[in-house]
C-alpha positions as CSV (number, residue, x, y, z in Angstrom):
1,M,9.5,14.2,29.8
2,S,11.9,11.8,28.0
3,S,12.6,12.7,24.2
4,K,12.6,10.2,21.4
5,S,15.5,9.8,18.9
6,N,14.5,10.9,15.4
7,K,12.6,8.2,13.8
8,A,14.7,8.1,10.7
9,L,17.8,7.3,12.8
10,I,16.1,4.4,14.0
11,F,16.3,2.7,10.5
12,I,20.0,2.8,10.9
13,C,22.4,3.7,8.3
14,G,25.0,2.8,10.8
15,F,25.9,5.3,13.3
16,T,23.0,4.6,15.8
17,F,23.7,0.9,15.9
18,I,27.3,1.4,16.4
19,I,26.5,3.6,19.3
20,L,23.9,0.9,20.5
21,G,26.6,-1.8,20.2
22,I,29.1,0.3,22.1
23,L,26.7,0.8,24.9
24,V,25.7,-2.8,25.2
25,T,29.4,-3.8,25.1
26,A,30.2,-1.1,27.8
27,C,27.5,-2.6,30.0
28,N,28.8,-6.1,29.6
29,P,32.4,-6.1,28.1
30,T,32.7,-9.7,28.3
31,I,29.7,-11.4,26.6
32,T,30.6,-14.9,26.2
33,G,27.1,-16.5,26.1
34,V,23.5,-15.9,26.3
35,P,21.1,-15.3,29.2
36,E,19.7,-18.3,30.9
37,K,17.2,-20.1,29.0
38,I,13.6,-19.4,29.6
39,E,11.3,-22.0,28.3
40,A,7.9,-21.1,26.8
41,T,4.9,-21.5,29.0
42,T,2.6,-22.4,26.1
43,A,3.4,-24.9,23.4
44,I,1.4,-26.7,20.6
45,N,0.9,-30.2,19.7
46,P,2.9,-31.0,16.4
47,K,-0.2,-32.7,14.7
48,A,-2.3,-29.7,15.5
49,L,0.2,-27.3,13.7
50,E,0.2,-29.6,10.6
51,T,-3.5,-29.5,10.4
52,N,-5.6,-27.2,12.4
53,I,-5.1,-26.2,16.0
54,S,-8.4,-27.4,17.3
55,G,-7.4,-27.2,20.9
56,A,-5.9,-23.7,20.8
57,E,-7.3,-20.6,22.4
58,Q,-9.5,-19.2,19.6
59,S,-8.7,-15.7,18.3
60,T,-11.5,-13.2,18.8
61,Q,-13.5,-12.7,15.7
62,P,-14.1,-9.1,14.6
63,E,-17.0,-7.2,16.0
64,T,-18.3,-3.6,15.4
65,N,-17.3,-1.5,18.3
66,P,-20.5,-0.4,20.0
67,L,-21.1,3.2,20.5
68,F,-20.2,4.7,23.8
69,S,-23.0,4.4,26.3
70,L,-23.1,4.6,30.1
71,P,-26.0,2.5,31.5
72,N,-29.1,4.6,32.8
73,N,-29.6,2.3,35.8
74,L,-26.5,3.1,37.6
75,A,-26.5,2.9,41.5
76,E,-24.7,5.3,43.8
77,I,-21.4,3.8,44.6
78,S,-21.5,3.2,48.3
79,L,-19.9,1.1,51.1
80,D,-22.6,-1.5,50.5
81,N,-21.9,-2.2,46.8
82,L,-18.2,-1.8,46.1
83,Q,-17.7,-5.4,45.3
84,D,-20.1,-5.0,42.5
85,I,-18.2,-2.4,40.6
86,K,-17.6,-3.3,37.0
87,E,-16.1,-1.5,33.9
88,L,-19.0,0.3,32.2
89,A,-17.3,1.9,29.2
90,S,-14.0,2.8,27.6
91,I,-12.8,5.7,25.6
92,F,-9.7,5.2,23.5
93,P,-7.4,8.1,22.4
94,Y,-6.3,8.7,18.9
95,F,-3.6,6.3,17.9
96,P,-1.8,5.9,14.7
97,P,-1.8,2.1,14.1
98,Y,1.1,-0.3,13.2
99,Y,0.9,-2.1,10.0
100,Q,2.5,-5.0,8.2
101,F,2.1,-6.8,4.8
102,S,3.0,-10.5,4.6
103,N,5.9,-11.1,2.1
104,D,3.6,-12.6,-0.5
105,G,1.2,-9.9,-0.3
106,S,-1.7,-12.1,0.7
107,R,-2.4,-10.9,4.2
108,F,-2.2,-7.6,6.0
109,A,-2.0,-6.8,9.7
110,I,-3.3,-3.7,11.6
111,G,-2.4,-3.3,15.2
112,D,-3.8,-0.7,17.6
113,M,-4.2,-0.2,21.4
114,Q,-6.8,-3.1,21.6
115,K,-6.1,-5.7,19.0
116,I,-4.4,-6.9,15.8
117,E,-6.6,-7.4,12.7
118,I,-5.6,-9.7,10.0
119,W,-7.0,-9.0,6.6
120,D,-7.3,-11.3,3.5
121,V,-5.9,-9.0,0.8
122,A,-7.8,-10.6,-2.2
123,L,-11.1,-10.8,-0.2
124,K,-10.5,-7.3,1.4
125,K,-12.1,-8.5,4.7
126,V,-10.8,-9.3,8.3
127,I,-10.2,-12.9,8.9
128,A,-9.1,-12.8,12.5
129,S,-8.8,-10.3,15.3
130,I,-6.2,-11.0,18.1
131,P,-6.6,-9.1,21.5
132,A,-3.4,-7.4,22.1
133,S,-1.8,-4.9,24.5
134,L,1.1,-3.6,22.3
135,P,4.0,-1.7,23.8
136,D,4.1,2.2,23.5
137,C,7.7,2.9,23.4
138,D,9.6,6.1,23.2
139,F,12.5,4.4,21.5
140,G,13.1,1.7,18.9
141,F,11.5,0.6,15.7
142,D,7.8,0.6,16.5
143,R,7.5,-3.0,15.3
144,Y,5.8,-5.4,17.7
145,F,4.4,-8.0,15.4
146,R,5.6,-10.1,12.4
147,L,3.7,-12.1,10.0
148,N,5.2,-15.2,8.3
149,T,5.5,-15.3,4.4
150,D,1.9,-16.0,3.7
151,G,0.4,-14.4,6.8
152,S,-1.0,-17.7,8.3
153,F,1.1,-17.0,11.5
154,I,1.9,-14.0,13.4
155,A,4.5,-13.3,16.2
156,L,3.8,-10.5,18.6
157,V,5.0,-8.7,21.8
158,N,1.7,-8.8,23.9
159,G,2.1,-7.3,27.4
160,Q,4.9,-9.0,29.2
161,F,5.1,-12.0,26.7
162,I,6.2,-13.0,23.2
163,Q,3.3,-14.8,21.5
164,V,2.7,-16.7,18.4
165,W,-0.8,-17.1,17.0
166,Q,-2.2,-19.1,14.2
167,V,-4.3,-16.7,12.1
168,G,-7.9,-18.1,12.4
169,G,-6.8,-20.7,14.9
170,G,-5.5,-19.4,18.2
171,L,-2.6,-18.9,20.5
172,I,0.1,-21.5,20.0
173,Y,3.1,-20.3,21.8
174,E,3.9,-17.9,24.5
175,S,7.1,-17.0,26.5
176,P,8.0,-14.2,28.9
177,L,10.1,-11.3,28.0
178,F,13.6,-10.9,29.3
179,S,12.9,-7.2,30.1
180,G,10.0,-5.9,32.3
181,N,10.1,-2.5,30.5
182,V,7.2,-3.0,28.1
183,S,4.7,-0.6,29.6
184,N,7.3,2.0,30.5
185,A,7.4,4.1,27.4
186,Q,10.2,6.4,28.7
187,V,12.7,3.6,28.8
188,C,11.5,0.7,26.4
189,G,12.1,0.4,22.8
190,A,15.7,-0.5,22.2
191,D,15.3,-3.5,24.3
192,M,12.1,-4.7,22.4
193,P,12.7,-8.2,20.9
194,E,13.1,-8.4,17.2
195,M,11.2,-11.3,15.7
196,A,11.0,-13.5,12.5
197,L,8.9,-16.5,11.7
198,S,9.7,-19.2,9.3
199,P,7.3,-19.8,6.4
200,D,5.7,-22.8,7.9
201,G,5.2,-21.0,11.4
202,K,7.4,-23.7,13.2
203,L,10.4,-21.6,13.8
204,L,10.6,-18.2,15.8
205,A,13.9,-16.3,15.6
206,V,14.2,-13.6,18.3
207,S,16.9,-11.1,18.8
208,G,17.0,-8.9,22.0
209,M,18.5,-7.8,25.1
210,A,18.2,-9.4,28.6
211,Y,18.9,-7.6,31.9
212,S,20.5,-8.6,35.2
213,R,21.4,-6.3,38.1
214,S,24.8,-5.8,36.8
215,S,24.8,-6.4,33.0
216,V,23.0,-6.2,29.7
217,K,23.4,-9.2,27.4
218,R,22.4,-9.4,23.7
219,Y,20.7,-12.8,22.8
220,F,19.7,-14.5,19.8
221,R,17.8,-17.7,19.7
222,V,15.6,-19.7,17.3
223,M,12.7,-21.4,19.1
224,D,11.2,-24.8,17.8
225,I,7.7,-24.2,18.5
226,L,6.7,-27.7,18.0
227,A,9.3,-29.0,20.5
228,N,8.7,-26.0,22.7
229,K,12.5,-25.5,23.2
230,A,15.4,-23.5,21.7
231,Q,16.7,-25.2,18.4
232,Y,19.6,-22.7,18.5
233,E,21.0,-20.2,21.1
234,W,23.8,-17.8,20.3
235,D,27.0,-18.5,22.1
236,G,28.4,-14.9,21.9
237,K,30.9,-15.7,19.1
238,N,31.1,-13.7,16.1
239,D,31.0,-16.6,13.6
240,T,27.7,-18.1,14.8
241,P,24.1,-16.6,13.9
242,H,23.3,-13.4,15.7
243,G,22.3,-9.7,14.9
244,N,19.4,-7.6,14.2
245,L,16.1,-8.7,12.3
246,Y,14.5,-5.3,11.8
247,T,17.1,-2.9,10.6
248,F,16.7,-3.3,6.8
249,Y,14.3,-4.9,4.3
250,G,14.8,-8.5,3.6
251,L,15.9,-9.7,7.1
252,G,14.6,-12.8,8.7
253,F,13.7,-16.1,7.2
254,S,13.8,-16.5,3.3
255,D,10.5,-17.4,1.6
256,D,11.7,-21.0,1.2
257,G,12.6,-21.3,4.9
258,K,16.1,-22.5,4.1
259,L,18.1,-19.3,5.1
260,L,18.1,-16.7,7.7
261,Q,19.4,-13.3,7.1
262,T,20.7,-11.0,9.8
263,F,22.3,-7.6,10.2
264,D,25.5,-7.3,12.2
265,P,25.8,-3.6,13.4
266,A,29.4,-4.1,14.3
267,R,30.3,-4.5,10.7
268,Y,28.5,-1.5,9.5
269,I,31.2,1.0,9.7
270,R,31.1,3.8,7.1
271,S,34.7,4.9,7.4
272,E,35.9,1.1,6.7
273,G,33.8,0.7,3.6
274,D,32.3,-2.8,2.7
275,V,29.3,-2.0,4.8
276,H,27.4,-4.7,2.8
277,L,29.4,-7.3,4.9
278,A,27.0,-6.4,7.7
279,F,24.4,-8.6,6.1
280,R,25.0,-12.2,6.9
281,F,23.4,-15.5,5.7
282,W,22.8,-18.5,7.8
283,S,21.7,-22.0,6.8
284,V,18.5,-23.0,8.8
285,G,19.2,-26.3,10.6
286,D,22.9,-26.5,10.9
287,W,23.2,-22.7,11.6
288,Q,26.4,-22.3,9.5
289,E,27.3,-19.1,7.8
290,L,26.9,-19.1,4.0
291,E,29.1,-17.3,1.6
292,R,27.2,-14.3,0.3
293,D,27.8,-15.3,-3.4
294,S,26.8,-18.9,-2.9
295,Q,24.2,-20.6,-4.9
296,Q,21.8,-21.2,-1.9
297,V,21.8,-17.4,-1.2
298,S,20.9,-16.5,-4.8
299,E,18.2,-19.4,-5.0
300,S,16.6,-18.7,-1.6
301,L,16.4,-14.7,-1.7
302,Q,15.0,-12.8,-4.5
303,Q,16.7,-9.9,-6.1
304,G,14.9,-7.1,-4.0
305,Q,15.9,-9.0,-0.7
306,L,19.5,-8.6,-1.7
307,L,19.6,-4.7,-2.0
308,F,19.9,-2.2,0.6
309,P,19.9,1.6,0.5
310,W,22.7,4.1,1.3
311,S,21.4,7.6,2.1
312,D,23.8,10.7,1.9
313,S,23.4,14.3,1.1
314,G,20.0,14.3,-0.6
315,F,20.5,11.0,-2.5
316,I,20.2,7.3,-2.0
317,E,22.5,4.7,-3.5
318,I,21.0,1.2,-4.1
319,R,23.7,-1.4,-3.2
320,S,24.0,-5.1,-3.3
321,K,24.2,-7.1,0.0
322,V,26.4,-9.6,-2.0
323,T,29.0,-7.5,-3.6
324,G,28.5,-3.9,-2.2
325,E,28.3,-2.6,-5.8
326,V,26.0,0.3,-6.6
327,S,23.2,-0.5,-9.1
328,A,21.3,2.7,-9.0
329,K,21.2,6.2,-7.6
330,I,18.2,8.3,-6.9
331,Y,18.0,11.9,-5.7
332,Q,15.6,12.4,-2.8
333,E,15.6,15.7,-0.7
334,G,16.0,15.2,2.9
335,C,17.8,11.8,2.9
336,Q,21.0,12.1,5.0
337,W,23.6,9.9,6.3
338,D,22.5,10.7,9.9
339,S,18.7,10.8,9.0
340,P,18.2,8.1,6.3
341,C,15.0,7.6,4.3
342,E,13.4,4.2,4.9
343,T,13.0,2.1,1.6
344,R,11.2,-1.0,0.5
345,F,12.1,-3.0,-2.6
346,S,9.9,-5.0,-5.0
347,L,10.8,-8.7,-5.1
348,N,12.4,-8.3,-8.5
349,G,14.5,-5.3,-7.3
350,K,13.4,-3.0,-10.0
351,Q,11.0,-0.9,-8.0
352,V,11.7,0.9,-4.7
353,V,9.4,2.9,-2.4
354,V,11.0,5.8,-0.5
355,L,9.4,7.4,2.7
356,N,9.7,11.1,2.1
357,H,11.2,13.3,4.9
358,N,10.1,16.7,3.3
359,G,6.6,17.7,3.5
360,E,4.0,18.4,6.2
361,N,5.0,15.8,8.7
362,V,3.2,15.6,12.0
363,K,4.5,14.9,15.5
364,Y,2.7,12.3,17.6
365,K,4.2,11.9,20.9
366,N,7.8,11.1,20.1
367,D,7.1,9.8,16.7
368,T,7.1,11.4,13.2
369,L,4.2,10.7,11.0
370,Y,5.5,11.3,7.5
371,S,3.0,12.6,5.0
372,S,4.0,10.9,1.7
373,F,6.1,8.2,-0.2
374,S,7.6,8.0,-3.6
375,V,7.8,5.1,-5.9
376,W,11.0,5.0,-8.2
377,D,11.7,2.7,-11.2
378,L,15.3,1.8,-10.8
379,T,15.7,0.7,-14.4
380,K,14.8,4.2,-15.5
381,G,16.2,6.1,-12.5
382,Q,12.9,8.2,-12.2
383,A,10.0,8.5,-9.8
384,T,6.8,7.1,-11.2
385,G,4.3,7.8,-8.6
386,S,3.7,9.0,-5.0
387,E,1.0,8.7,-2.4
388,T,0.0,11.0,0.6
389,G,-1.2,9.9,4.0
390,Q,0.2,9.3,7.4
391,F,3.1,6.9,7.8
392,R,5.1,6.0,10.7
393,D,7.2,3.7,8.4
394,L,6.7,1.6,5.2
395,E,5.4,-1.4,6.9
396,G,1.9,-0.5,5.5
397,V,3.3,-0.2,1.8
398,L,4.0,-3.2,-0.5
399,V,5.6,-2.3,-3.8
400,Q,4.8,-4.8,-6.6
401,D,7.1,-5.8,-9.5
402,D,5.2,-3.7,-12.0
403,G,5.5,-0.6,-9.7
404,H,2.1,-0.6,-8.4
405,S,1.8,-0.5,-4.6
406,L,-0.6,-2.0,-2.2
407,T,-1.1,0.2,0.8
408,K,-2.8,0.2,4.2
409,N,-5.6,2.7,2.8
410,Q,-6.9,-0.3,0.6
411,F,-7.8,-2.4,3.6
412,G,-9.8,-0.5,6.0
413,A,-7.0,1.7,7.3
414,E,-7.8,4.9,5.7
415,D,-5.8,7.8,7.0
416,K,-7.9,10.0,9.2
417,K,-7.2,13.6,10.1
418,I,-5.1,13.4,13.3
419,T,-7.7,14.2,16.0
420,G,-7.8,14.4,19.7
421,W,-5.0,14.8,22.1
422,W,-1.9,13.0,23.8
423,T,0.1,13.5,26.9
424,F,2.8,12.2,29.1
425,K,3.0,11.9,32.9
426,D,5.3,14.9,33.3
427,H,3.4,18.1,34.2
428,F,0.0,16.2,33.9
429,A,-2.4,17.5,36.5
430,G,-5.1,14.8,36.2
431,L,-8.8,14.8,35.6
432,Q,-11.1,17.2,37.3
433,V,-14.9,17.3,37.4
434,T,-16.0,20.7,36.1
435,G,-19.8,20.1,36.3
436,V,-22.5,17.6,35.7
437,G,-21.4,15.3,33.0
438,K,-18.2,17.0,32.2
439,V,-14.6,16.1,33.2
440,A,-11.6,18.3,32.2
441,F,-8.0,17.7,31.7
442,T,-5.0,19.5,30.0
443,P,-2.9,17.3,27.9
444,L,0.5,17.9,26.5
445,A,-0.8,18.4,22.9
446,A,-4.1,18.7,21.3
447,N,-5.0,18.9,17.7
448,T,-7.0,22.2,17.6
449,P,-6.1,25.0,15.1
450,E,-4.9,27.1,17.8
451,S,-2.9,24.5,19.8
452,L,-1.1,22.6,17.0
453,N,2.3,24.3,17.9
454,C,2.1,24.7,21.6
455,Q,2.1,22.4,24.7
456,F,-0.2,22.3,27.6
457,C,-2.2,25.0,26.1
458,A,-5.6,23.5,25.5
459,T,-8.4,22.0,27.8
460,C,-10.2,18.8,26.9
461,L,-13.7,18.0,28.1
462,V,-14.9,14.5,28.4
463,D,-18.7,14.3,27.8
464,T,-20.0,11.4,29.9
465,E,-23.2,11.1,28.1
466,N,-21.8,10.3,24.6
467,G,-18.2,9.6,25.2
468,D,-16.9,12.6,23.1
469,I,-13.7,14.4,24.0
470,D,-13.7,18.1,22.9
471,C,-10.5,20.0,23.0
472,S,-10.2,23.9,22.7
473,N,-7.4,26.3,23.2
474,G,-6.9,27.6,26.6
475,L,-8.5,27.0,30.0
476,I,-12.2,27.0,30.7
477,D,-13.2,29.2,33.4
478,S,-16.3,28.9,35.8
479,E,-18.4,30.9,33.4
480,G,-17.6,28.8,30.4
481,A,-15.3,31.3,28.7
482,R,-11.8,30.5,27.3
483,I,-8.7,31.9,28.8
484,Y,-5.7,31.5,26.5
485,L,-2.5,33.0,25.2
486,N,-1.6,34.6,22.0
487,E,2.1,34.2,21.3
488,G,4.2,36.3,19.0
489,G,7.5,38.0,18.9
490,G,8.5,36.5,22.1
491,E,5.5,38.0,23.9
492,F,2.5,36.1,25.5
493,V,-0.6,38.1,25.7
494,L,-3.5,36.7,27.6
495,A,-7.1,36.8,26.2
496,R,-10.5,35.8,27.3
497,Q,-13.3,34.7,24.8
498,N,-17.0,34.2,25.4
499,S,-20.1,34.5,23.3
500,A,-19.6,38.3,23.1
501,G,-16.1,37.8,21.5
502,E,-12.6,38.1,22.5
503,N,-11.2,40.4,25.1
504,I,-7.5,41.1,25.2
505,I,-6.4,41.2,28.7
506,G,-2.5,41.9,28.3
507,E,0.8,40.5,28.6
508,I,1.8,38.2,31.3
509,A,5.0,38.2,33.5
510,L,7.9,36.1,32.5
511,P,11.1,35.1,34.2
512,E,13.9,37.6,33.9
513,K,17.1,36.8,31.8
514,T,15.4,34.3,29.6
515,D,15.2,33.9,25.8
516,N,11.6,34.3,25.3
517,S,11.5,32.4,21.9
518,K,12.4,29.3,23.7
519,L,9.9,29.5,26.4
520,R,6.8,27.2,27.0
521,V,4.1,28.7,29.2
522,R,1.8,26.2,31.0
523,L,-1.5,27.6,32.0
524,L,-2.6,25.7,35.2
525,G,-5.8,27.5,36.4
526,Y,-7.8,30.6,36.5
527,S,-10.1,31.9,39.2
528,T,-12.9,33.9,37.7
529,P,-14.3,35.6,40.8
530,L,-10.8,37.1,41.6
531,Q,-9.3,37.2,38.1
532,T,-6.2,35.3,39.1
533,L,-4.0,33.1,36.8
534,F,-1.8,30.3,37.9
535,Y,1.0,29.3,35.5
536,C,4.5,28.0,35.1
537,V,7.2,28.7,32.6
538,D,9.7,26.4,31.1
539,D,13.0,27.3,29.1
540,N,14.0,24.4,26.9
541,L,11.6,22.2,28.8
542,R,13.2,23.1,32.1
543,Q,10.9,24.8,34.6
544,V,12.4,28.3,35.3
545,G,9.5,30.1,37.1
546,C,5.9,29.8,38.4
547,F,3.4,32.6,39.0
548,I,0.3,33.6,40.8
549,Y,-0.6,36.6,38.7
550,D,-3.3,39.3,38.3
551,P,-3.6,39.9,34.6
552,Y,-5.9,42.9,34.9
553,I,-3.6,45.0,37.1
554,K,-0.4,43.3,35.6
555,K,0.7,42.3,39.0
556,I,2.7,39.2,40.3
557,I,1.0,38.3,43.5
558,T,3.6,35.6,44.3
559,S,6.1,33.3,42.6
560,P,6.2,29.9,44.2
561,E,9.1,27.6,43.4
562,D,6.7,25.1,41.9
563,I,2.9,24.6,41.3
564,S,2.0,20.9,40.7
565,F,-1.4,19.3,41.0
566,L,-3.2,22.7,41.3
567,R,-6.8,22.5,42.7
568,L,-9.2,25.4,43.1
569,S,-12.1,25.2,45.6
570,P,-15.6,24.9,44.2
571,D,-16.2,28.7,44.6
572,G,-12.8,29.5,43.2
573,L,-11.6,31.5,46.3
574,K,-9.1,29.2,47.5
575,A,-6.3,27.1,45.9
576,A,-4.0,24.3,46.8
577,F,-1.1,22.9,45.1
578,I,2.2,20.7,45.8
579,D,5.7,22.2,45.6
580,R,7.4,19.1,44.5
581,K,10.9,20.6,45.0
582,A,10.3,21.2,48.6
583,N,7.7,18.3,49.2
584,T,5.3,20.8,50.7
585,L,1.6,21.7,50.3
586,L,0.8,25.3,49.8
587,F,-2.7,26.7,50.5
588,Y,-3.5,30.0,49.0
589,N,-6.5,32.3,50.0
590,L,-7.4,34.3,47.0
591,L,-9.4,36.9,49.0
592,S,-6.5,37.8,51.5
593,R,-3.8,36.9,49.0
594,I,-2.1,35.0,51.8
595,L,0.0,31.9,50.7
596,I,0.6,29.5,53.5
597,R,3.1,26.7,53.3
598,K,2.1,23.6,55.4
599,Y,4.7,21.7,57.4
600,P,2.8,18.7,58.8
601,F,4.3,17.2,62.1
602,Q,7.2,14.8,61.3
603,A,6.0,14.5,57.7
604,R,6.1,16.1,54.3
605,A,3.7,16.4,51.6
606,F,3.4,13.4,49.2
607,P,3.7,14.4,45.4
608,V,0.0,13.5,44.5
609,N,-2.9,15.9,44.0
610,P,-4.8,17.5,47.0
611,E,-8.6,17.4,47.0
612,F,-11.2,20.0,48.3
613,S,-14.4,18.6,49.8
614,T,-17.7,19.3,47.7
615,D,-18.5,22.4,50.0
616,G,-14.9,23.5,49.9
617,S,-14.6,23.5,53.8
618,T,-12.0,20.9,54.0
619,L,-8.9,20.3,52.0
620,F,-7.3,16.8,51.9
621,Y,-3.8,16.1,51.0
622,V,-1.4,13.0,51.3
623,I,1.6,13.3,53.5
624,Q,4.6,11.0,54.1
625,N,6.2,10.2,57.4
626,L,9.9,11.5,57.5
627,N,11.2,8.4,59.1
628,N,9.3,5.8,57.1
629,V,8.6,6.5,53.3
630,N,5.9,3.7,53.2
631,D,4.0,5.3,56.1
632,L,1.4,7.6,54.4
633,S,-1.5,9.6,55.9
634,V,-4.1,11.9,54.7
635,E,-4.1,15.3,56.4
636,E,-7.2,17.3,56.7
637,L,-7.1,21.1,56.6
638,D,-10.0,23.5,57.6
639,T,-9.9,26.0,54.7
640,Q,-11.5,28.8,56.9
641,T,-8.9,28.8,59.4
642,A,-6.1,27.1,57.4
643,K,-5.4,24.8,60.4
644,I,-5.2,21.1,60.5
645,S,-8.3,19.4,61.7
646,G,-7.5,15.8,61.4
647,R,-5.1,13.1,60.1
648,V,-6.1,9.6,58.8
649,S,-3.4,7.0,58.5
650,L,-3.1,4.8,55.4
651,K,-0.4,2.5,56.8
652,K,-2.8,-0.2,58.1
653,A,-4.3,-0.3,54.6
654,G,-1.0,-0.8,52.9
655,I,-1.5,2.2,50.5
656,I,2.0,3.1,49.3
657,S,2.9,5.4,46.5
658,P,-0.4,6.4,45.1
659,T,-0.4,8.3,41.8
660,V,-3.9,9.9,42.1
661,F,-6.2,10.8,44.9
662,A,-10.0,11.4,44.8
663,V,-12.8,11.9,47.4
664,S,-16.3,11.0,47.0
665,N,-19.0,13.6,47.2
666,N,-20.2,12.4,50.6
667,G,-16.6,12.0,51.9
668,E,-17.2,8.3,52.8
669,L,-15.0,6.8,50.2
670,W,-11.4,7.8,49.3
671,A,-10.0,6.4,46.0
672,F,-6.3,5.9,45.4
673,A,-4.9,5.0,42.0
674,M,-1.7,3.3,41.8
675,G,1.4,2.9,39.4
676,N,0.5,-0.7,38.7
677,G,-2.9,0.2,37.4
678,E,-4.8,-0.7,40.4
679,V,-7.6,1.4,42.1
680,L,-8.0,1.0,45.9
681,I,-11.1,2.1,47.7
682,F,-10.4,3.2,51.4
683,S,-12.8,4.1,54.2
684,P,-11.4,7.1,56.2
685,E,-13.8,6.5,59.1
686,R,-12.7,2.9,59.6
687,E,-9.2,3.3,58.2
688,L,-9.6,0.2,56.3
689,L,-9.1,-0.9,52.5
690,L,-12.5,-1.9,51.4
691,H,-12.0,-2.9,47.8
692,H,-9.5,-2.9,45.0
693,W,-9.3,-4.0,41.4
694,Q,-6.9,-3.9,38.3
695,A,-8.2,-0.9,36.2
696,H,-5.4,-0.5,33.8
697,A,-2.3,-2.3,32.5
698,D,-0.2,0.7,33.1
699,E,0.1,3.5,35.6
700,I,-3.0,5.6,36.3
701,T,-2.4,9.2,35.8
702,G,-5.9,10.7,36.2
703,M,-9.1,9.8,38.3
704,A,-12.3,11.7,39.1
705,I,-15.6,10.6,40.8
706,D,-18.9,11.6,39.6
707,P,-20.6,14.2,42.0
708,E,-23.6,11.9,42.2
709,Q,-21.2,8.9,42.7
710,R,-22.6,7.0,39.8
711,W,-19.3,6.3,38.3
712,L,-15.5,6.6,38.8
713,L,-13.4,7.5,35.8
714,T,-9.8,6.7,35.4
715,M,-7.1,7.4,32.8
716,G,-4.0,5.2,32.0
717,K,-0.6,6.6,31.2
718,N,-1.5,5.5,27.6
719,G,-4.5,7.8,27.6
720,I,-7.2,5.3,27.7
721,L,-10.3,6.4,29.9
722,R,-12.3,3.8,31.7
723,F,-15.6,4.3,33.5
724,W,-16.4,2.1,36.5
725,G,-19.7,1.7,38.4
726,V,-22.5,-0.4,39.8
727,K,-25.5,-1.5,37.6
728,Q,-28.7,-1.8,39.3
């Protein structure tokens, strides 16, 4: 699992961007120009922009999301109706939205996993809704859309494209990204483009990175949307417009459209002083640098847009971007040089909002959701107010000249208790059908009272009747009881709870010579009939041991090197899993306590989940040819004899690198989920690919087939669940 940099560091009081600049320079030490120009693929008619874009694609108008409901008249998915498979319903996980106010405070944008809604602040109603697939990155600023001054236009990163929409009109501009990393959360973020729109919506400034096989190049360009071409492109020189657009408040186009303000991280060096010189001002049109004390700078930018914060040792100095002088100093606990507190100024520069680092902050994936902000009157040097909630940043807060603030809570974005769950691909075992109408999975984190401070310690059940996802601490055994760990003092004590109450079973075994205070125990499975527990232990997130354990007699039955994609047979008497370190399948008979490592002929196990047949008599698992990594097959194992009973080739069907494997109840259909979001349906009898469709925009990490074959459920890496089936 990748780790995300401290959110506060991303707002850059210097050091992070210095490192970023060094890294980029190291990758391409002789940057003398910009990447090859990539023209926009969609442009607008100049007359349309000046009036109303009648020919543009219309933005989706807001609709009330219907309650989850699977149709009652679903046909059994079979060989005869595969072409009729359609999406039936979706379940979206908890997601803290992205926000932004327009500079003039008249419009407000809210972005989530499905759309961006634009609100009219005065009317307090939604005036447009734009379908969007925003990035979900582990790094960067978490800013993927920008409104112009009055909120009549919005630029956004949507999938693999940069787009500009006219609010209430439609899509008016689109160009491809230079990087293909949008949907890969573990690597995207720092390379996401930073954008700014001119007040009239005719110019789009973009700052970002472009990749080739051998280099990384910074680019900065200003697109003329009317002409559908670049009006300006950075030539790599220090004295021409370039830099960042998101690092501090006030960057981008001035409200009169005459000036562009950027941040140059190469000039933001604490030891050299004069860090205010990192803020640079450029004349729009001729793109010449302006003296910071020039009349045009003072006329185009308001006082608050010419201030910046300097955090250090529990205080914040308010400095001038023009002179570097300190105009105010406020004391705020938790604000440090290497962990600065984000700020937003009022236009008159007399009020400032500070995001508080102290408090009951919450982790969501690799983000920190801060719990409050404070409002300070800089003329008095004192705090005048505060507000609690959940804040990624201060994009959802607008402080006014009188000290009052507009917040996201006033516009349909009330903070809700963080509910549900989230997970990453690493160690995720996928979806498993546990009974009629229930599908189970174990996420990295779940918001239950017992599971807030542990990982992979809860089970979530998807109710396919109403779409609810209920997460509870521990594993759910075949009798409906919960198996969970109580942790304290470096000890992990196993307990079982049912309707009669809690039964303490005892301590579990842990690897020797480890600091128990740093351990993470991942419960993987529990066989109720034979009281056998499967689990792995991580030390500082590095796996250090896996165990098959009898907790009642406190005995380690065996210690495999790895237990991944564990599956138990329907009767709970057999188990199968993948050892990813050795690329082998292990088959375990719980009755005889014999663990068998399978070595298929001229092949190795492929790292994807095995599957038991409905009656448990056959185990299916994917293997890979030792001489051809693209030659996959499915091996069939007789679970009574533990001998191979058959092999079905996937080569002719072109199935390469599946991420999830599922078998239908009758065995006639095999489903393979892919890293590109596709689902492939395969006939084992004919060894043919029968049907495929795009189920998700990103990698599929979980898939399950209804025992009655009425639906197929998939989960994308971003946590979105989609039901697929055939309506009669």
